[in-house]
C-alpha positions, 0 to 999 in steps of 0.5 A: 615358403616354409615358416621358419622356426622361432625362438626368443631373444632370451634363448638367442643370447644365451646360445651366443654367450656359449659361442663367446666362451662365456658359459662354462668358464673352462679356460680356453685356449687364448688363440682359440678365443681370438678366432672364435670371436673373429677377431679382438679389437685391440685399440686398447691393448690392456682391454684386448688382453683381458677380453682374451683372459676372461674367457681363457684364464690365460696369464698376464702378458700372454697375448704379448708373448702370442704376438711375439711368437706369431701365434697372433697378429695385430693389424687394422681390419674390421671397421678400419680398427686395430684387431688381434687375429689368428694368422691363419684367419686374418686373410679372410677378413682382410680380403673382404676389406680389400675387395671393397678398395676403400682407398680408391674412394674419391673422399680417400684421395680428397682427404689424404691427397693419396690416389689409388696410383700412389698407394699402389706404388707405396704397396710395392715399396713397402712390401720390399722395404719390410723384406728385412724385418720390422721397421719402426714407423719413422724408418718406414715413412722415410723409406716411402717418402724418399722414393721418387714420386712419393715424397708428398706421402710424408705428411699424411703418413704422420698423421696420429691415428696412422690411417694412411697406413691402413690400405697396406694392412688391409692388402696384407702388406704390414701388421704391427710388429714388436715394440722397440724402445717403447714404440711400435714397429711395422712387420710384414705378417708373412714374416711375422708368422708361419702360419700367415694365410695370404688374402684369399678369393673375396667370394670364398673369404665372404663365405667363411666370414659370414659363417664365422660371424654367425657362429659367433653373433648369430642370429643376425642379419646381413645388415649386422654383418655389413656394419660389423665389417664396415668399408664394405658397400651394401651391394657387395655385402648382400651379393655375398650374403645371397651367395651363402644362403644354402649354408644358412637357416632362417629363423624367427626370433620374437618375430624378427627375421634373423639367420644362423649357420644352417648346422648351428640350428639345432643347438640354437633351438635347444637353448635355455634362457640364462640368468648368468652374470659376467663382468666383461672388460672395455671394448668387449666383443659382446657389444662390438660384434653385435654393434652398440645399436643392437637393442637386444644387447643394449637398451637404446636408453643405456647406449650412451652409458656403454658407447661413450665419447671419443669411441670408448666402450665401457666394461659392462655387466651382462645378465643373460646376455644383456647389458645390465650395468657398467663398471669401473676399477677405482683403486682396489674396488670394483664399482658397478653402476647397475641399471635399476630397470633390471630389478634388484642387483644380484650382488652374490652373482656380481660378487663371484665375478669379482673374485674371478676378476681379482684372480685374473688381475692378481690383486684384492678386489672390493665391491660397491654396487650403485644404481645408475 
């Protein structure tokens, strides 16, 4: 067995910043941003929009416009969380979750009282009900619970997080539609976007998803991919990873085994470490894709400052790919909490980023830097 090429994490994170469209700051197409990042977590719509805008310089409200025009879709996907996805990519990721069939696990039936047979019937009814166009959550609940044999589904469907609807989303039956009277609607994805790609064969979808993930978040391991996807068994993921082996390259990153897409290897090895400073919004894919427990991105002692209570992910200051602080907006001031172990804060570089943020938010912003 040949010795894998060696590189450092400083090189790897510099290369990853370029793949995250954080290098040249050229103002990329918003749909391309979402596609390149393998989706953008959208539990908090304002954060999701800013994740896209810091990489694209898109105008305010552009994500809503792209959703309305069917160029993006918003649905439950990886880790059971809401994501913005390119409609021609969505089927790839949903196919893997659907293959795992998490709603058939005993715990699901025990918690929600929804057996696999009940969810199968819900899927049929929802598919037919949504054929007429977007429906409010209330109307869809009514259509489902008024169906013979489904009268007991009303209570779990009214659960505030909407978890009982997720199996329908994972099977490509529903996505989030346009707002109506200030409330979201559900829509069939194939009616929401002409570019919608139906669910694929799971093995082919896995190959696409693994390569897509490595092109954005590599070098990485099967375990990192498993944590990012969620809702899958380790056995499934390991099998898919082995099946994709002929398109992967094995590398040694500061003594750790990892993988990249084979056609990215040369560019990765040529990467030079970076000291670039970037201010990224809350719930940014920079930390969600790698995982907040990745010690190369977030020092373990600082994880609590980034991944907070109730799943809240703080806005971050990144230097050379490593989280070097957090920030928040207080009135018209960007307050940076700089991690002292990183040395003196580069105030000028941070100020440039604050200026860029001011343009994106169309407001004058001041800067205050303190040690965390």
